[in-house]
C-alpha positions in Angstrom: 20.8 391.3 -0.5 23.6 390.7 -3.0 25.2 387.4 -3.4 28.6 388.7 -2.5 27.3 390.1 0.8 25.6 386.9 1.7 28.7 384.9 1.0 30.7 387.3 3.1 28.3 387.1 6.0 28.2 383.2 5.9 32.0 383.2 5.8 32.2 385.5 8.8 29.6 383.4 10.6 31.6 380.1 10.0 34.9 381.8 11.1 33.2 383.0 14.3 31.9 379.5 15.0 35.4 378.0 14.6 37.0 380.8 16.7 34.5 380.3 19.5 35.0 376.6 19.5 38.8 377.1 19.7 38.3 379.5 22.7 36.0 377.1 24.4 38.4 374.2 23.9 41.3 376.3 25.3 39.6 377.1 28.6 38.0 373.7 29.5 40.0 371.8 32.1 41.9 368.8 31.0 40.2 365.4 31.4 42.8 364.5 34.0 44.3 367.2 36.2 47.5 366.9 38.1 46.8 368.4 41.5 50.1 369.9 42.6 51.0 373.1 44.4 54.5 374.6 44.2 54.3 375.2 47.9 54.6 371.4 48.4 57.7 370.9 46.2 59.5 369.3 49.2 56.5 367.0 49.9 57.4 363.3 50.0 54.5 362.2 47.8 53.9 363.1 44.2 51.0 364.9 42.6 47.5 363.4 42.4 46.2 362.6 38.9 42.6 363.7 39.3 40.2 362.3 36.6 38.0 365.5 36.4 36.0 364.4 33.4 35.3 361.0 34.9 34.0 362.6 38.2 31.6 364.7 36.1 30.5 362.3 33.4 30.7 358.8 35.0 30.1 359.7 38.7 27.6 362.5 37.9 29.0 364.9 40.5 27.9 368.5 40.7 30.5 371.2 40.7 29.4 372.3 44.1 30.5 369.0 45.6 34.1 370.1 45.3 34.0 373.9 44.5 32.6 376.5 46.9 32.6 380.2 47.4 34.3 382.2 50.3 31.2 381.5 52.5 31.5 377.7 51.8 28.3 377.8 49.7 28.5 375.2 46.9 29.1 376.5 43.4 26.6 374.3 41.6 26.0 376.5 38.6 29.6 376.4 37.2 30.1 375.7 33.5 33.1 373.6 32.4 34.7 376.7 31.0 34.3 378.9 34.1 37.5 380.2 35.6 37.8 378.6 39.1 40.3 379.8 41.6 42.7 377.1 43.0 41.9 375.9 46.5 45.2 377.4 47.9 43.8 380.9 47.1 41.8 380.7 50.4 43.2 377.6 52.2 46.6 379.3 52.3 48.6 377.6 55.0 50.8 374.8 53.8 52.8 373.8 56.8 51.1 372.8 60.0 52.1 374.5 63.2 53.3 371.9 65.8 51.1 371.8 68.9 48.4 374.1 67.3 44.9 373.3 68.7 42.3 373.7 66.0 38.9 372.1 65.5 38.4 370.1 62.3 36.4 373.0 60.8 39.3 375.4 61.6 41.9 373.1 60.1 39.8 372.7 56.9 39.5 376.5 56.6 43.1 377.2 57.2 45.2 374.4 55.7 45.2 373.6 52.0 46.3 370.0 52.5 43.7 369.3 55.2 40.9 370.8 53.0 41.9 368.8 50.0 42.2 365.5 51.9 39.0 366.0 53.8 37.0 366.9 50.7 38.3 363.9 48.7 38.5 361.3 51.4 35.1 362.0 52.9 33.4 361.7 49.5 35.4 358.5 48.7 34.6 356.9 52.0 30.8 357.7 51.6 30.9 356.3 48.1 32.6 353.1 49.3 30.2 352.6 52.2 27.3 353.0 49.8 28.8 350.5 47.3 30.3 347.9 49.6 29.1 348.7 53.2 32.7 349.4 54.2 35.0 352.4 54.1 37.5 350.6 52.0 36.4 350.0 48.4 36.8 351.0 44.8 37.3 354.8 45.6 40.8 355.4 46.9 41.2 356.5 50.6 44.9 356.0 51.3 48.0 358.1 50.3 49.4 355.5 47.9 46.2 355.1 46.0 46.0 358.8 45.0 49.6 360.1 45.2 51.9 359.0 42.4 55.3 357.8 43.8 57.7 360.8 43.5 60.7 360.1 41.3 63.9 360.4 43.2 66.9 362.1 41.6 69.8 359.7 41.0 73.0 360.5 42.8 76.1 361.0 40.6 
């Protein structure tokens, strides 16, 4: 093999390595994700700053503890760069119907807000109970602990 061809192949290989790293970095979720849906723009509380990286690295959670398929089977084999559909794709309803009689399971399946709160709060309560013996503890379980205070517009 000629020296020029070898240099060309090495150069192409290095370029591909950098390009693939750039693509990977562009699709990985941010370390902290701001959980906010446009459907809740009139919501009293602000978005939740969710430390995604911390949940994976420090708390050693599997993807399937939060992410599931349409049949509610955990998606444990996700990679950090996999495209994951937002929860609201399936948990579509955003405004509860007054007087509606649904079981807890039906509420989780139907309502985005209920599914999110149930998923996070049940995990946090279990973590706290394990750590402290009580439901209240280091993992947040109340509105104010998770939701940033929404900035109010100043009146002119």
